[in-house]
Phi, psi and omega in degrees: 000321181291329175298319176294317178299320180292316181298314174302313181298316178297318182294321172301317182295317173296319177291321182292322181300315178294327177299316179296319180294318180292317184296322178293333177265001178273158172303325180293317182294328177284327179279309185287310184270001179050047183242138179244106181252126179294146179291151179290144180281152183287149177282153179299336182270357184291138169301160188303323183271005188257025186265148175284138181222153181245141174272000180266000000 
C-alpha cells in the first residue's frame, strides 16, 4: 500500500512540475502572471515544421 501511495505522489510531482512549465509558456501565464519566459530554441535535428514560433 505504501508503494502505491509513493507512486501516486511521484506522478503528482511530475505532473505539477510540467503544468507549471506549460502555464508559464501559455498566453494565460504571460498575461495574468505578467511573466515572460523565452521560447525554447529548436533543436538542430527537429524537422522543418516543428519549430517554436510566437504570435506576438
